N, C-alpha and C positions, 0 to 999 in steps of 0.2 A: 837469868837462864836457870833452868831448874838444876838441883844441885844434882852432881854424880860424881862417884868416885869407884869404889870396887862396885862390882857386879851389885845393881841395887835390889836385888831381891827376886821378886816376881815367882815365877814358878818355874826357871832354867833348871832342867835336870842334866847332868853330864854322866856319860857312861863310857869309861874308857873300854876299847875293845881290842882286840888282837890287830896289829899293825897291818898284816898281810891277810886280810879279811877277803873273802870271795863273795860279792855280791852278783844275784844274777838280774841284772836291770837292764833297760834298754832306753837309749836316751832319745828322745822324740821331741818334736815341736808342736804336736796337736795342742789345739786350744789357743795358740800364742798369735796366730795368723790375723783373727780378729779382734785381740785385746787391746788395751791403751798402750801396751808394752811395745817400746820400738828396739829392735834389735841391730846391731851394729856388726862390721865384718871384724874379723878376727885380726889382731895386730895394728888396730888402729886407735889412738886415745882423740877421741871427739874433743870438739870446743864444747865447753858450757861446764856445768856445776856436777862435779864429782862426788860420791859416797865418801871417799878416803878424805875430802877437803873439809867437810863438814863435820866429820870425826875429829879430823885434827883440830879445828876452829874448837870443839865442844871440849875437847881434851884441854888444851893449852887454857882457855877460859878458865876452867877450874882448878887447873893446876897439875893435872895427870901428866901432861907434857911441858917442857920449857918451849916458849916462844920460839927461840933461837933453835930448835932441835927439830920443831915441825916438818919443815921442808925437807931435811935430810932424812927423816925417818919414813917419807912418801917413795916407797919402793916402785909402786906402780908409775909414778911420775917420772922418777929417775930413769927406768928401763926405757919409757919411750922416749925421752929426750935422746938417751945413748943411742937408741935405735936410729933416731932421724940424724944422728952426728951432731947435736947440741952440746955446748959445753957446759957440763953439768959437774964434771970431776974438779974443775979448779974451784968451783963455789963450795964443794963438799967432798973433799977428798978422800975422806974414809968411807963415803957412801958407794964409791965405785966397788969396794971390796965387798961390802953388804950384798950389794945389788949382784955382782957375779956369783957369788953363792948362793945366794937366793935362786937366780936363774937355775944355776947347775941343778939345784935340789928339785925345784919345779920340772926341769927336764926328763932327769933321771927318774922321779915319781912318774910323771906323767907317761913315760915309756914304758914303766912297768905295770901300769893299770890304766890301759886305754878305756877301760868300761867306765871310768869314773867320769868321762867326758873334759878332760882336761884342756884339750886342744880343739882349736874351732869353734869354741862359743861365741866370741867375741863379748860387747857389751849389751847392758840391756839400760832402757831408760823408763822411768815413770815420774810423772807429776814434775817434768824438768830435771829429775836429778839422775845421773848416770853411774853405773856401777859395773866393775870388770869381775865377773865371778868367775873363780878359777875352774870349777866344773860344776855341770848340772845333770841329774840323773832323775828319772821318773820309776816308781815300782807301784805297787799295789796300794801303798800309802800315799801316793802323790810324789811330789817334786821333793828333791833332797839336793841340797846346795853342798858343793866342797870348796873348802878354804886350805889353800898350803901356807905354812908358817914355816921361817928358821929364824929362830932368836937365841940370844944369848942370856936370857931369863931363866932363873933356875928352874928346872922342873919340879923341885922340892918333892921328888918321888921317893925319898926317903923317910918321909914324915908326914905327909899329906895324900888324902885320896885325891881322886880328880875331881869331884864335886867341892871339897875343900880347895883345891889349887886354884878352880877358876872362881871361887866366890872374891876372890881379891882381883878380879879382871874385869876391865869395862871394854877396854878399845875392841878386844877380839868377839865378844858378845854382841858389843852393838854393830859391829860389822857385819855379822853374822845375820842378826835379826834384819838389818836393812837390806841385805842380800836375799833373805827368805820372802820380804816383801814384794822384791823384785821379780821373783822367780812364781809368786802366786798368780793363780788362775782365778778369774772371776767366780766366786762364790766356793773357793777351794785355797784357802791361805796356807802358805808352807810355812810350816812350824819346825824343820827339823834341818841341821846342818853338820856337816863332817870336818872336823877340822885335823889335818894332816899336819902334826908338829915334829919339826927336827929341833930338839933341845942340842945346842950345838955344845954345850958344857956339862951337860946333863943336870945331876943335882950337886955340881961342884962338890962333890964328897968323893971323887974317885970311879964314878960311873963310867965316863967317858961320853961321848955323843948318845942320845936317846932319841929314838923316833917313836913315838906314841900317837896314837889315832884316838880322837874323842867324838863321840856322838852328843850334840846339842839339841836338847828337846825342849821348845817354847811353847808356852799357851797363846794362843791367837790373839788376846789382849796385849801381851808384850810385843809383838809384832808391830799392832798398830800404834802402841803408844811410842814407840821407839821412831816409828816413821812418822808420826806427828811432830816429834821434837826435831826429825831431820827436815822435815819441810819449813818448821818456823826459822830453825837457824839458817838455813840453805836461802830462805827469802831475803832475810838480812845480809847474807852475804852478797847477793845479787844487787841488794839496793846500793851496797857498798861499792860494789864494780861500777854502777853506772854513776853515781856521784864522780867517783875517781877518773872516769873516763870522760868527764866533761870539761 
């Protein structure tokens, strides 16, 4: 497996912007009708291989996540299990609190900024891989992916710039690049993602909770390279599922 750890370089640019910014954009689905992308209804976690599963597999394989933590950290899976009334809490008791707080943050932010398209998007699928984007907009520069995070990591805002902070992250940029590929139109690769991060404990030095918004800008090659890795690992996961089902 290709080595990953902290963000692996490339040309990712991270720009911290004002949290309550105002963007004049109009969400639209022009161009998706005849593409190879499949769109699913909101509130439904479809059967199949999801971006979050592949990213967790890569992260656990190289030691970014512990194997026993990977399922508990999958908020998307936990959310849909809870919505369907499935028993997730007894298996991962701490997860219910994180999921509840994450959902509350998503609902609050979505209500405050409906222009980001946080509600009603559903899932997108390409090459047999499904992604649950939090939001998607279009402007004069093309598609812009939105992703909401709530985390107990340190923002390190007292000692690092946004660029420095994300130089030590792999999970979030990899997820954003995967979603960018899903949101791309033929001949127009999406290269931008907006991360809306609630740092629950801020910088752990008295700052309190911090809401910070980051614009991640990638090169097209980064998007394609990440998606290729997703396909390779995803294929292996599907082969393992087929063997286990026999």
